[in-house]
LUMTI-95285 format. One record per residue: residue in one letter; x, y, z of N, C-alpha, C in turn; residue number from 1; chain. Coordinates in Angstrom, 3 decimals, decimal comma. Last residue first. Example, Ala and Ser with C-alpha at 12.3 -4.5 7.8 and 13.67 -1.06 7.14 Angstrom:
<recs>
S|12,850|-2,250|7,080|13,670|-1,060|7,140|12,900|0,030|7,870|2|A
A|13,190|-5,690|7,800|12,300|-4,500|7,800|13,200|-3,300|7,800|1|A
</recs>
This chain:
<recs>
X|-16,380|-23,070|-29,523|-16,691|-23,233|-30,946|-15,545|-22,665|-31,786|300|A
X|-16,695|-24,743|-26,465|-15,905|-23,833|-27,274|-16,203|-24,112|-28,746|299|A
X|-19,303|-24,853|-23,962|-18,577|-25,433|-25,115|-17,820|-24,361|-25,876|298|A
X|-18,927|-24,486|-20,487|-19,440|-23,876|-21,696|-18,639|-24,411|-22,883|297|A
X|-17,585|-25,876|-18,638|-19,027|-26,115|-18,673|-19,662|-25,449|-19,896|296|A
X|-14,895|-26,059|-18,023|-15,299|-26,261|-19,421|-16,787|-26,535|-19,530|295|A
X|-14,245|-23,595|-15,554|-13,918|-24,883|-16,152|-14,334|-24,937|-17,615|294|A
X|-14,716|-21,427|-13,955|-15,817|-21,893|-14,793|-15,537|-23,237|-15,446|293|A
X|-13,987|-20,554|-10,777|-13,440|-21,316|-11,893|-14,595|-21,884|-12,709|292|A
X|-13,511|-17,829|-8,810|-14,563|-18,581|-9,499|-13,961|-19,227|-10,730|291|A
X|-11,652|-16,166|-7,655|-11,824|-17,503|-7,091|-12,961|-18,310|-7,708|290|A
X|-11,508|-13,563|-8,656|-10,367|-14,464|-8,837|-10,614|-15,905|-8,407|289|A
X|-13,940|-12,170|-8,294|-13,134|-11,916|-9,488|-12,113|-13,017|-9,741|288|A
X|-14,966|-13,059|-5,851|-15,786|-13,157|-7,062|-14,929|-13,055|-8,317|287|A
X|-12,789|-12,462|-4,155|-13,327|-13,827|-4,228|-14,115|-14,024|-5,521|286|A
X|-12,487|-9,756|-4,428|-11,422|-10,622|-4,947|-11,882|-12,070|-5,044|285|A
X|-14,834|-8,974|-3,084|-14,681|-8,715|-4,518|-13,608|-9,603|-5,130|284|A
X|-14,256|-9,586|-0,459|-15,311|-10,344|-1,141|-15,240|-10,150|-2,652|283|A
X|-12,311|-7,621|-0,054|-11,964|-9,044|0,079|-12,995|-9,916|-0,631|282|A
X|-13,839|-5,275|-0,410|-12,698|-5,558|-1,287|-12,311|-7,036|-1,246|281|A
X|-15,693|-5,411|1,666|-16,163|-5,433|0,286|-15,046|-5,776|-0,684|280|A
X|-13,898|-5,160|3,795|-14,682|-6,390|3,651|-15,197|-6,526|2,223|279|A
X|-12,949|-2,573|3,387|-12,000|-3,688|3,294|-12,727|-5,021|3,160|278|A
X|-15,368|-1,055|3,601|-14,503|-0,981|2,419|-13,618|-2,213|2,297|277|A
X|-16,311|-1,713|6,153|-17,143|-1,987|4,977|-16,283|-2,003|3,719|276|A
X|-14,206|-0,743|7,709|-14,489|-2,180|7,701|-15,352|-2,577|6,514|275|A
X|-14,427|2,039|7,167|-13,201|1,307|6,859|-13,420|-0,187|6,772|274|A
X|-17,012|2,630|8,135|-16,695|2,765|6,710|-15,458|1,966|6,336|273|A
X|-16,595|1,968|10,914|-17,668|1,371|10,114|-17,339|1,430|8,628|272|A
X|-14,529|3,623|11,755|-14,350|2,168|11,793|-15,354|1,476|10,880|271|A
X|-15,889|6,068|11,373|-14,673|5,782|10,622|-14,370|4,286|10,587|270|A
X|-17,927|5,812|13,236|-18,282|5,869|11,822|-17,056|5,590|10,948|269|A
X|-16,386|5,781|15,607|-17,247|4,655|15,254|-17,607|4,640|13,787|268|A
X|-15,226|8,289|15,732|-14,384|7,123|15,457|-15,210|5,935|15,009|267|A
X|-17,197|10,820|14,023|-16,841|10,016|15,186|-15,981|8,829|14,775|266|A
X|-18,185|12,221|11,942|-16,802|12,501|12,309|-16,334|11,677|13,506|265|A
X|-20,813|11,507|11,825|-19,937|11,012|10,756|-18,470|11,270|11,065|264|A
X|-21,831|12,931|14,012|-21,822|11,466|14,034|-20,850|10,904|13,000|263|A
X|-21,606|15,550|13,043|-20,853|15,134|14,232|-20,744|13,624|14,309|262|A
X|-23,450|15,514|10,973|-22,039|15,731|10,661|-21,154|15,312|11,822|261|A
X|-25,836|15,133|12,426|-25,405|14,112|11,463|-23,918|14,267|11,138|260|A
X|-26,904|17,002|14,088|-25,845|16,165|14,645|-25,307|15,145|13,646|259|A
X|-29,002|18,289|12,896|-27,790|19,061|13,132|-26,628|18,231|13,641|258|A
X|-31,038|16,411|12,935|-30,349|16,694|11,677|-29,049|17,456|11,887|257|A
X|-32,302|14,348|14,585|-31,314|15,334|15,054|-30,435|15,722|13,875|256|A
X|-33,846|12,212|13,983|-34,517|13,482|14,156|-33,599|14,575|14,660|255|A
X|-32,329|10,096|13,403|-32,839|10,131|14,771|-33,603|11,435|15,046|254|A
X|-31,433|10,540|10,889|-32,414|9,480|11,035|-32,985|9,424|12,440|253|A
X|-29,536|12,502|11,377|-30,697|12,824|10,563|-31,805|11,807|10,758|252|A
X|-27,502|11,189|12,846|-28,333|12,210|13,472|-29,603|12,508|12,722|251|A
X|-27,696|7,685|11,872|-27,015|8,958|12,012|-27,982|9,984|12,583|250|A
X|-27,443|4,259|12,280|-28,267|5,445|12,488|-27,372|6,664|12,660|249|A
X|-26,826|1,624|9,873|-26,472|2,431|11,045|-27,396|3,641|11,112|248|A
X|-27,243|-1,789|8,743|-27,555|-0,347|8,692|-27,137|0,345|9,987|247|A
X|-26,117|-4,289|7,408|-25,735|-3,723|8,708|-25,986|-2,217|8,698|246|A
X|-27,318|-4,633|4,926|-27,396|-5,723|5,917|-27,086|-5,214|7,315|245|A
X|-26,699|-2,251|3,606|-28,106|-2,632|3,797|-28,253|-3,699|4,881|244|A
X|-23,924|-2,339|3,616|-24,600|-1,205|4,255|-26,068|-1,532|4,529|243|A
X|-23,477|-4,665|2,133|-23,055|-4,621|3,543|-23,737|-3,487|4,291|242|A
X|-24,513|-3,812|-0,371|-25,090|-4,952|0,329|-24,744|-4,946|1,807|241|A
X|-22,815|-1,738|-1,080|-24,230|-1,442|-0,827|-24,897|-2,569|-0,058|240|A
X|-20,452|-3,324|-1,319|-20,521|-2,163|-0,421|-21,970|-1,836|-0,067|239|A
X|-21,117|-5,229|-3,251|-20,836|-5,668|-1,879|-20,922|-4,496|-0,898|238|A
X|-21,467|-3,446|-5,410|-22,541|-4,377|-5,027|-22,343|-4,830|-3,585|237|A
X|-19,021|-2,117|-5,724|-20,187|-1,370|-5,228|-21,349|-2,264|-4,798|236|A
X|-17,379|-4,390|-6,718|-17,200|-3,794|-5,392|-18,416|-3,000|-4,894|235|A
X|-17,994|-5,024|-9,408|-18,448|-5,905|-8,327|-18,401|-5,220|-6,970|234|A
X|-16,839|-3,005|-10,960|-18,263|-3,317|-11,124|-18,796|-4,082|-9,923|233|A
X|-14,207|-3,034|-10,226|-14,946|-1,787|-10,061|-16,453|-2,001|-10,195|232|A
X|-13,566|-5,625|-11,060|-13,571|-5,320|-9,622|-14,346|-4,039|-9,338|231|A
X|-13,609|-5,257|-13,808|-14,584|-6,157|-13,195|-14,695|-5,904|-11,692|230|A
X|-11,379|-3,596|-14,042|-12,703|-3,080|-14,399|-13,796|-3,938|-13,777|229|A
X|-9,408|-5,462|-13,238|-9,585|-4,212|-12,494|-10,963|-3,611|-12,767|228|A
X|-9,639|-7,396|-15,198|-9,952|-7,757|-13,813|-10,162|-6,519|-12,952|227|A
X|-8,801|-5,874|-17,398|-10,153|-6,431|-17,378|-10,568|-6,825|-15,958|226|A
X|-6,129|-5,312|-16,645|-7,091|-4,223|-16,840|-8,523|-4,738|-16,763|225|A
X|-5,057|-7,894|-16,632|-5,048|-7,093|-15,402|-6,075|-5,975|-15,502|224|A
X|-5,378|-8,547|-19,340|-6,081|-9,326|-18,312|-6,146|-8,563|-16,987|223|A
X|-3,638|-6,681|-20,486|-5,065|-6,634|-20,821|-5,880|-7,384|-19,768|222|A
X|-1,215|-7,593|-19,450|-1,689|-6,251|-19,091|-3,174|-6,091|-19,393|221|A
X|-1,105|-10,143|-20,726|-1,139|-10,036|-19,259|-1,683|-8,677|-18,818|220|A
X|-0,849|-9,464|-23,389|-2,052|-10,187|-22,953|-2,213|-10,070|-21,440|219|A
X|1,711|-8,267|-23,181|0,558|-7,512|-23,683|-0,745|-8,144|-23,221|218|A
X|3,401|-10,283|-22,260|3,194|-9,097|-21,433|1,977|-8,295|-21,878|217|A
X|2,707|-13,668|-22,152|2,885|-12,533|-23,047|2,509|-11,273|-22,282|216|A
X|2,375|-15,206|-19,982|3,352|-15,666|-20,967|3,669|-14,560|-21,976|215|A
X|1,401|-15,428|-16,605|1,549|-14,623|-17,817|2,658|-15,204|-18,686|214|A
X|-0,921|-15,924|-13,931|0,107|-16,425|-14,828|0,181|-15,551|-16,076|213|A
X|-1,378|-13,374|-11,414|-1,871|-14,367|-12,372|-0,745|-14,780|-13,303|212|A
X|-1,771|-10,782|-9,703|-1,319|-12,130|-9,340|-1,972|-13,170|-10,246|211|A
X|-3,007|-8,441|-10,354|-1,681|-8,677|-10,925|-1,208|-10,113|-10,692|210|A
X|-5,334|-8,633|-8,861|-5,443|-8,520|-10,320|-4,101|-8,795|-11,003|209|A
X|-4,363|-8,637|-6,281|-4,980|-9,875|-6,768|-5,144|-9,849|-8,286|208|A
X|-3,539|-5,967|-6,101|-2,529|-7,034|-6,050|-3,096|-8,341|-6,583|207|A
X|-6,047|-4,707|-6,152|-5,096|-4,472|-7,240|-4,031|-5,574|-7,282|206|A
X|-7,157|-5,644|-3,708|-7,816|-5,929|-4,990|-6,830|-5,791|-6,141|205|A
X|-5,341|-4,623|-1,829|-5,585|-6,062|-1,887|-6,203|-6,457|-3,223|204|A
X|-5,626|-1,879|-2,268|-4,339|-2,534|-2,518|-4,486|-4,038|-2,654|203|A
X|-8,276|-1,534|-1,431|-7,918|-1,279|-2,826|-6,594|-1,948|-3,186|202|A
X|-7,982|-2,162|1,318|-8,856|-2,953|0,461|-8,508|-2,782|-1,005|201|A
X|-6,245|-0,136|2,131|-5,830|-1,538|2,270|-6,677|-2,438|1,380|200|A
X|-7,882|2,110|1,515|-6,566|1,933|0,895|-6,100|0,482|0,962|199|A
X|-10,167|1,720|3,162|-10,296|1,806|1,707|-8,963|1,510|1,017|198|A
X|-9,011|1,778|5,698|-9,708|0,580|5,246|-9,858|0,561|3,742|197|A
X|-8,015|4,442|5,609|-7,106|3,308|5,778|-7,740|2,008|5,318|196|A
X|-10,316|5,950|5,454|-9,422|5,934|4,301|-8,431|4,771|4,385|195|A
X|-11,302|5,345|8,048|-12,107|5,090|6,854|-11,211|4,971|5,625|194|A
X|-9,195|6,207|9,614|-9,600|4,811|9,685|-10,462|4,429|8,484|193|A
X|-9,034|8,926|8,919|-7,873|8,062|8,687|-8,249|6,586|8,751|192|A
X|-11,571|9,982|9,654|-11,132|9,968|8,264|-10,025|8,956|8,038|191|A
X|-11,514|9,781|12,432|-12,522|9,029|11,683|-12,099|8,894|10,221|190|A
X|-9,657|11,606|13,289|-9,236|10,204|13,204|-10,258|9,333|12,492|189|A
X|-8,904|14,799|12,075|-9,975|13,891|12,452|-9,545|12,440|12,245|188|A
X|-7,513|17,170|11,774|-6,836|16,033|12,408|-7,840|14,966|12,847|187|A
X|-8,615|19,113|10,204|-9,082|19,046|11,592|-8,420|17,921|12,391|186|A
X|-7,535|18,477|7,761|-7,112|19,732|8,403|-7,477|19,722|9,884|185|A
X|-9,054|16,217|7,301|-7,609|16,072|7,502|-7,031|17,334|8,144|184|A
X|-11,580|17,267|6,906|-11,339|16,455|8,094|-9,855|16,246|8,364|183|A
X|-11,187|18,647|4,460|-11,655|19,351|5,663|-11,328|18,570|6,933|182|A
X|-10,322|16,638|2,644|-9,481|17,798|2,957|-9,889|18,457|4,267|181|A
X|-12,536|14,682|2,719|-11,133|14,360|2,965|-10,336|15,574|3,424|180|A
X|-15,533|14,209|4,128|-14,805|15,228|3,377|-13,315|15,105|3,695|179|A
X|-17,312|11,128|3,842|-16,427|12,015|4,590|-15,712|12,987|3,663|178|A
X|-18,666|9,274|2,472|-19,416|10,471|2,833|-18,543|11,502|3,556|177|A
X|-17,182|7,569|-0,296|-17,209|7,910|1,123|-18,000|9,198|1,342|176|A
X|-17,097|7,257|-3,013|-17,830|6,243|-2,254|-17,894|6,538|-0,761|175|A
X|-15,645|9,328|-4,112|-16,912|8,962|-4,745|-17,745|8,021|-3,886|174|A
X|-13,277|9,540|-2,783|-14,211|10,664|-2,661|-15,575|10,344|-3,258|173|A
X|-11,985|7,176|-3,647|-12,451|7,312|-2,266|-13,487|8,417|-2,122|172|A
X|-10,952|7,369|-6,164|-12,241|6,681|-6,030|-12,836|6,872|-4,639|171|A
X|-8,422|8,259|-6,069|-9,451|9,264|-6,338|-10,853|8,684|-6,163|170|A
X|-7,035|5,911|-5,797|-7,075|6,805|-4,638|-8,108|7,915|-4,818|169|A
X|-7,272|4,788|-8,385|-8,006|4,186|-7,260|-8,099|5,140|-6,071|168|A
X|-5,573|6,191|-10,073|-7,015|6,304|-10,277|-7,787|5,815|-9,050|167|A
X|-3,119|5,395|-8,935|-3,449|6,807|-9,041|-4,940|7,035|-9,245|166|A
X|-3,184|2,626|-9,312|-3,242|3,163|-7,951|-3,643|4,631|-7,976|165|A
X|-2,928|2,556|-12,113|-4,126|2,005|-11,474|-4,287|2,553|-10,060|164|A
X|-0,392|3,742|-12,396|-1,557|4,335|-13,056|-2,841|3,861|-12,383|163|A
X|1,227|1,943|-10,982|1,095|3,316|-10,524|-0,128|4,002|-11,130|162|A
X|1,053|-0,364|-12,578|0,522|-0,382|-11,220|0,291|1,033|-10,695|161|A
X|2,414|0,547|-14,817|1,020|0,126|-14,942|0,342|0,142|-13,580|160|A
X|4,954|0,887|-13,741|4,237|2,039|-14,274|2,740|1,755|-14,398|159|A
X|5,445|-1,829|-13,090|5,458|-0,794|-12,047|4,704|0,450|-12,504|158|A
X|5,376|-3,104|-15,557|4,358|-3,432|-14,556|4,298|-2,379|-13,454|157|A
X|7,638|-1,867|-16,749|6,320|-1,807|-17,389|5,220|-2,052|-16,359|156|A
X|9,693|-2,543|-14,957|9,378|-1,133|-15,185|7,988|-0,973|-15,809|155|A
X|9,617|-5,377|-15,193|9,392|-4,724|-13,903|8,991|-3,262|-14,095|154|A
X|10,328|-5,769|-17,841|8,966|-6,132|-17,416|8,635|-5,464|-16,091|153|A
X|13,001|-4,864|-17,628|12,065|-4,229|-18,558|10,628|-4,502|-18,137|152|A
X|14,154|-6,620|-15,774|14,089|-5,199|-15,468|13,071|-4,486|-16,355|151|A
X|13,202|-9,642|-14,565|13,348|-8,911|-15,823|13,139|-7,423|-15,542|150|A
X|12,659|-11,216|-12,347|14,038|-10,774|-12,568|14,276|-10,121|-13,930|149|A
X|9,788|-11,462|-12,476|10,689|-12,619|-12,592|12,091|-12,212|-13,043|148|A
X|7,572|-9,846|-12,255|8,569|-9,488|-13,261|9,590|-10,597|-13,489|147|A
X|6,173|-10,808|-10,078|5,637|-11,086|-11,411|6,655|-10,786|-12,503|146|A
X|7,746|-9,733|-8,019|7,621|-11,196|-8,154|7,155|-11,552|-9,558|145|A
X|7,329|-7,040|-8,493|8,686|-7,571|-8,557|8,680|-9,089|-8,693|144|A
X|4,611|-6,791|-8,068|5,105|-6,615|-9,430|6,538|-7,105|-9,564|143|A
X|4,563|-7,330|-5,241|3,811|-8,161|-6,189|4,361|-8,034|-7,601|142|A
X|6,098|-5,260|-4,162|6,529|-6,647|-3,982|5,846|-7,565|-4,997|141|A
X|4,399|-3,164|-4,813|5,733|-3,214|-5,422|6,308|-4,624|-5,310|140|A
X|2,248|-3,830|-3,159|2,063|-3,830|-4,613|3,409|-3,882|-5,340|139|A
X|3,436|-3,556|-0,622|2,841|-4,843|-1,019|2,669|-4,931|-2,534|138|A
X|4,150|-0,840|-0,712|5,180|-1,880|-0,538|4,662|-3,230|-1,004|137|A
X|1,668|0,351|-0,910|2,612|0,512|-2,015|3,729|-0,531|-1,925|136|A
X|0,640|-0,410|1,633|-0,009|-0,852|0,392|0,949|-0,758|-0,794|135|A
X|2,409|0,846|3,447|2,204|-0,606|3,481|1,645|-1,109|2,167|134|A
X|2,232|3,578|2,724|3,528|2,899|2,753|3,369|1,385|2,696|133|A
X|-0,511|4,143|3,057|0,122|4,256|1,740|1,412|3,444|1,684|132|A
X|-0,676|3,817|5,834|-1,417|2,907|4,952|-0,855|2,946|3,536|131|A
X|0,932|5,992|6,617|1,292|4,632|7,013|0,608|3,618|6,092|130|A
X|-0,590|8,114|5,687|0,721|7,874|5,079|1,220|6,466|5,402|129|A
X|-2,676|7,845|7,504|-2,953|7,690|6,071|-1,653|7,411|5,319|128|A
X|-1,251|8,419|9,840|-1,855|7,091|9,666|-2,196|6,827|8,202|127|A
X|-0,450|11,086|9,425|0,563|10,044|9,596|-0,020|8,656|9,359|126|A
X|-2,931|12,400|9,319|-2,023|12,451|8,167|-1,014|11,304|8,238|125|A
X|-3,711|11,850|11,948|-4,539|11,404|10,832|-3,711|11,358|9,552|124|A
X|-1,819|13,143|13,497|-1,837|11,678|13,487|-2,689|11,119|12,359|123|A
X|0,088|15,853|13,101|-1,223|15,362|12,647|-1,208|13,840|12,530|122|A
X|1,818|17,854|14,120|1,800|16,488|14,653|0,458|15,804|14,375|121|A
X|2,266|20,399|13,216|0,949|20,136|13,779|0,829|18,746|14,409|120|A
X|5,105|20,251|12,504|4,524|21,370|13,252|3,229|20,984|13,957|119|A
X|5,675|17,771|11,320|6,644|18,389|12,215|6,041|19,496|13,070|118|A
X|3,238|17,129|9,880|3,922|16,180|10,771|4,808|16,896|11,785|117|A
X|2,233|19,406|8,507|1,322|18,443|9,121|2,003|17,528|10,141|116|A
X|4,475|20,941|7,608|3,389|21,551|8,372|2,598|20,511|9,161|115|A
X|6,063|19,036|6,286|6,624|19,859|7,364|5,536|20,442|8,249|114|A
X|4,315|17,988|4,308|4,840|17,148|5,380|5,336|17,979|6,574|113|A
X|1,368|19,677|3,316|2,833|19,628|3,316|3,312|18,836|4,531|112|A
X|-1,462|19,542|1,066|-0,832|19,478|2,381|0,678|19,350|2,241|111|A
X|-2,749|19,201|-1,294|-3,050|20,436|-0,554|-2,319|20,528|0,782|110|A
X|-1,965|16,703|-2,119|-1,550|17,847|-2,937|-1,826|19,178|-2,248|109|A
X|-2,015|14,090|-1,087|-1,751|15,227|-0,197|-1,342|16,477|-0,975|108|A
X|-2,475|12,435|-3,352|-3,422|12,445|-2,230|-3,260|13,711|-1,383|107|A
X|-0,321|12,994|-5,098|-1,703|13,005|-5,582|-2,675|13,195|-4,426|106|A
X|1,876|12,725|-3,490|1,703|14,003|-4,182|0,281|14,136|-4,720|105|A
X|1,599|10,097|-2,772|1,327|11,106|-1,753|1,238|12,507|-2,353|104|A
X|2,313|8,903|-5,234|0,986|8,682|-4,649|0,651|9,763|-3,628|103|A
X|4,980|9,821|-5,568|3,953|10,114|-6,568|2,555|9,998|-5,963|102|A
X|6,284|8,817|-3,274|6,315|10,248|-3,566|5,193|10,632|-4,525|101|A
X|5,881|6,075|-3,553|5,307|6,789|-2,416|5,241|8,291|-2,689|100|A
X|7,408|5,639|-5,879|5,967|5,351|-5,861|5,280|6,108|-4,737|99|A
X|9,948|6,305|-4,964|9,367|7,081|-6,057|7,852|6,881|-6,111|98|A
X|10,317|4,324|-3,051|10,281|5,724|-2,634|9,670|6,618|-3,710|97|A
X|10,203|2,039|-4,795|9,306|2,194|-3,645|9,181|3,657|-3,222|96|A
X|12,257|2,394|-6,623|10,868|2,305|-7,097|9,879|2,553|-5,962|95|A
X|14,484|2,414|-4,847|14,195|3,555|-5,718|12,733|3,553|-6,156|94|A
X|14,306|-0,122|-3,624|14,291|1,095|-2,815|13,891|2,311|-3,659|93|A
X|14,547|-1,809|-5,869|13,337|-1,840|-5,049|13,201|-0,566|-4,217|92|A
X|17,139|-1,239|-6,699|16,025|-0,934|-7,597|14,718|-0,867|-6,802|91|A
X|18,481|-2,276|-4,465|18,590|-0,855|-4,796|17,449|-0,411|-5,698|90|A
X|17,791|-4,987|-4,700|17,420|-4,247|-3,502|17,459|-2,742|-3,748|89|A
X|18,944|-5,632|-7,084|17,492|-5,636|-7,012|16,990|-4,930|-5,747|88|A
X|21,671|-5,296|-6,297|21,109|-4,582|-7,451|19,591|-4,489|-7,340|87|A
X|21,914|-7,021|-4,085|22,201|-5,594|-3,945|21,565|-4,790|-5,076|86|A
X|21,296|-9,518|-5,196|20,459|-8,983|-4,109|20,660|-7,478|-3,977|85|A
X|23,408|-9,750|-7,013|22,014|-9,769|-7,487|21,087|-9,154|-6,434|84|A
X|25,547|-9,793|-5,215|25,453|-8,732|-6,212|24,022|-8,616|-6,737|83|A
X|24,998|-12,153|-3,862|25,007|-10,890|-3,118|24,857|-9,708|-4,074|82|A
X|25,352|-13,906|-6,017|24,040|-13,815|-5,370|23,927|-12,523|-4,559|81|A
X|28,055|-13,587|-6,564|27,076|-13,231|-7,592|25,684|-13,058|-6,988|80|A
X|29,122|-14,573|-4,150|29,389|-13,191|-4,567|28,346|-12,727|-5,583|79|A
X|28,178|-17,269|-4,122|27,852|-16,337|-3,044|28,012|-14,880|-3,491|78|A
X|26,605|-18,982|-6,813|27,797|-18,403|-6,213|27,450|-17,310|-5,226|77|A
X|24,313|-20,126|-7,604|25,004|-19,321|-8,621|26,273|-18,676|-8,075|76|A
X|23,324|-21,265|-5,319|23,885|-22,162|-6,334|24,644|-21,394|-7,414|75|A
X|22,091|-19,431|-3,723|23,512|-19,664|-3,464|24,158|-20,550|-4,523|74|A
X|19,908|-17,060|-4,250|20,186|-18,396|-4,794|21,687|-18,661|-4,715|73|A
X|17,590|-15,271|-2,690|19,045|-15,452|-2,643|19,334|-16,888|-3,055|72|A
X|14,970|-13,060|-3,784|15,497|-14,380|-3,424|17,026|-14,377|-3,465|71|A
X|12,758|-10,647|-2,695|14,046|-10,880|-3,347|14,638|-12,198|-2,851|70|A
X|10,567|-10,186|-1,167|10,327|-10,725|-2,511|11,624|-11,074|-3,239|69|A
X|11,329|-8,987|1,155|10,906|-10,384|1,259|10,639|-11,009|-0,100|68|A
X|11,716|-6,350|0,507|12,896|-7,211|0,539|12,511|-8,693|0,616|67|A
X|9,075|-5,404|0,903|9,623|-5,525|-0,450|10,820|-6,454|-0,479|66|A
X|8,867|-5,433|3,693|7,929|-6,225|2,882|8,499|-6,451|1,489|65|A
X|10,837|-3,581|4,302|10,994|-4,964|4,760|10,080|-5,896|3,975|64|A
X|9,737|-1,277|3,320|10,921|-1,797|2,634|11,214|-3,222|3,079|63|A
X|7,563|-1,047|5,202|7,352|-1,197|3,761|8,549|-1,787|3,048|62|A
X|8,804|-0,648|7,644|7,986|-1,849|7,455|7,797|-2,120|5,966|61|A
X|9,905|1,826|6,978|10,793|0,717|7,349|10,058|-0,612|7,186|60|A
X|7,636|3,323|6,599|8,503|3,073|5,446|9,520|1,973|5,729|59|A
X|6,720|3,444|9,161|5,861|2,809|8,153|6,682|2,465|6,920|58|A
X|8,593|4,985|10,413|8,731|3,536|10,538|7,740|2,763|9,672|57|A
X|7,718|7,637|9,688|9,029|7,113|9,316|9,071|5,589|9,326|56|A
X|5,090|7,884|10,716|5,372|8,207|9,318|6,682|7,569|8,854|55|A
X|5,459|7,306|13,425|4,604|6,444|12,599|4,904|6,639|11,130|54|A
X|7,111|9,482|14,113|7,581|8,107|14,304|6,787|7,139|13,440|53|A
X|5,426|11,630|13,607|6,661|11,504|12,827|7,220|10,084|12,936|52|A
X|3,481|11,135|15,555|3,102|11,171|14,140|4,323|10,991|13,250|51|A
X|4,818|11,392|18,003|4,342|10,066|17,567|3,986|10,027|16,080|50|A
X|7,259|13,135|19,112|6,345|13,328|17,986|5,900|11,962|17,461|49|A
X|8,306|12,305|21,598|8,286|13,728|21,241|7,293|14,017|20,127|48|A
X|8,383|9,593|21,786|7,444|10,304|22,659|7,307|11,775|22,268|47|A
X|10,433|8,865|19,956|9,029|8,525|19,686|8,038|9,327|20,524|46|A
X|13,016|10,309|18,701|12,370|10,373|20,009|10,869|10,111|19,819|45|A
X|15,928|9,306|17,006|14,472|9,406|16,987|13,933|9,388|18,411|44|A
X|18,816|11,178|16,085|18,183|10,137|16,889|16,680|10,401|16,996|43|A
X|18,954|12,332|12,622|19,199|12,445|14,059|18,533|11,293|14,798|42|A
X|18,235|11,962|10,011|19,653|11,852|10,340|19,954|11,990|11,831|41|A
X|15,476|12,402|9,861|16,020|11,084|9,540|17,436|10,914|10,071|40|A
X|15,140|15,111|10,527|14,451|14,077|11,295|15,104|12,712|11,097|39|A
X|16,599|16,509|8,659|16,966|16,638|10,078|16,336|15,548|10,921|38|A
X|15,207|15,664|6,304|16,636|15,407|6,506|17,021|15,456|7,974|37|A
X|12,714|16,066|5,410|12,836|15,194|6,586|14,295|14,965|6,952|36|A
X|12,795|17,524|3,107|12,361|18,225|4,317|12,513|17,378|5,573|35|A
X|13,422|15,724|1,074|14,496|16,565|1,628|14,100|17,293|2,899|34|A
X|12,505|12,998|0,115|11,861|13,831|1,135|12,924|14,710|1,795|33|A
X|14,194|11,847|-1,679|12,818|12,074|-2,097|12,060|12,966|-1,117|32|A
X|16,582|11,862|-0,199|16,574|12,351|-1,577|15,164|12,717|-2,016|31|A
X|16,072|10,624|2,208|16,274|12,079|2,227|16,194|12,655|0,811|30|A
X|16,100|7,956|1,642|14,804|8,565|1,945|14,896|10,091|1,897|29|A
X|18,704|7,266|1,604|18,054|7,479|0,309|16,707|8,158|0,485|28|A
X|19,146|6,810|4,277|19,688|8,044|3,711|19,114|8,323|2,327|27|A
X|17,769|4,390|4,591|17,510|5,512|5,501|17,990|6,830|4,911|26|A
X|18,957|2,733|2,708|17,581|3,191|2,494|17,256|4,403|3,370|25|A
X|21,321|2,135|3,986|21,371|2,931|2,754|19,995|3,533|2,476|24|A
X|20,195|0,571|5,989|20,943|1,777|6,358|21,050|2,718|5,157|23|A
X|19,226|-1,501|4,459|18,252|-0,657|5,163|18,915|0,643|5,616|22|A
X|21,671|-2,587|3,648|20,755|-2,040|2,642|19,717|-1,120|3,286|21|A
X|22,619|-3,483|6,124|23,363|-2,451|5,403|22,485|-1,786|4,356|20|A
X|20,744|-5,471|6,628|20,819|-4,315|7,538|21,573|-3,163|6,882|19|A
X|21,500|-7,195|4,585|20,171|-6,583|4,545|20,134|-5,358|5,452|18|A
X|23,978|-7,988|5,552|23,916|-7,233|4,298|22,569|-6,525|4,157|17|A
X|23,248|-9,439|7,813|24,039|-8,225|7,971|23,983|-7,350|6,729|16|A
X|21,941|-11,528|6,505|21,193|-10,678|7,439|21,931|-9,355|7,667|15|A
X|24,089|-12,647|5,141|23,004|-12,044|4,374|22,155|-11,114|5,249|14|A
X|25,588|-13,616|7,285|26,161|-12,604|6,410|25,086|-11,878|5,609|13|A
X|23,751|-15,504|8,269|24,160|-14,390|9,114|24,757|-13,255|8,284|12|A
X|23,610|-17,260|6,097|22,393|-16,561|6,545|22,744|-15,355|7,409|11|A
X|26,256|-18,153|6,040|25,705|-17,429|4,882|24,463|-16,643|5,279|10|A
X|26,383|-19,491|8,497|27,252|-18,333|8,258|26,716|-17,490|7,106|9|A
X|24,554|-21,549|7,993|24,313|-20,592|9,076|25,121|-19,324|8,868|8|A
X|25,837|-22,912|5,966|24,540|-22,281|5,688|24,192|-21,243|6,749|7|A
X|28,065|-23,853|7,386|28,247|-22,936|6,253|26,952|-22,195|5,929|6|A
X|26,811|-25,590|9,199|27,521|-24,410|9,709|27,724|-23,382|8,598|5|A
X|25,878|-27,514|7,422|24,918|-26,767|8,240|25,548|-25,480|8,767|4|A
X|28,327|-28,485|6,454|27,388|-27,848|5,525|26,358|-26,996|6,287|3|A
X|29,438|-29,640|8,706|30,113|-28,484|8,113|29,178|-27,732|7,176|2|A
X|27,664|-31,755|9,019|27,740|-30,729|10,058|28,377|-29,451|9,513|1|A
</recs>
């Protein structure tokens, strides 16, 4: 009975410590996003600016996802375990915010947080940022698990992950019919759902490429790269296949050529593209990671 009570107390103390880490995270957010200082440090009014609320709490969800990768091993001692959690939690916060800053600098290079969120209350911008926050958190969690408490390996995999993500976000303009910059300026929600499906799908594929056994970091990085290239080859097959199996009609095909752009800016088209992207990504991971060839081919 005493042992059960001790475990309960440890869990409660750890929960309180996690809340303290999230409190630190709230103020660390200001370092990377100095323009949000007034927003972060004051009380939040969700009804006043829903876009700002979505933008901020997406990062809260993200850091919660990352914290789920950090283990607490009481066998090494309570103080030492808390110290380990604090160190890796701090590293996670820094890497996460730095990753978000880099990715959003690539995607939103023509846009500014102050203008789009605080002034224009752009929900499309906020939703795209929400997807970035969730995907980057999931990928950071993946590389932290794969690093197995090695700081050097974590930094190598984190940088490797950032390079792949940086190239992947540029892939959207090649496979989508939507104009990213123009529609984002117009606060178009079709864009955010299409891009959201693409981002979540790309994150799922990249995470599956990193999720594999490794004994040598060089061989592991080569395997991740080969799986990423294979995914780039397989994904267009599923995308084109889904479009052919589930065709849609736009204005041009109905003899209303002037309405084709209007149709593509509708929510329905955004849902369509987003679902095609994420479905194609899930099917791609099946082909890339779930086919076991065994020993049907002889080795020479």
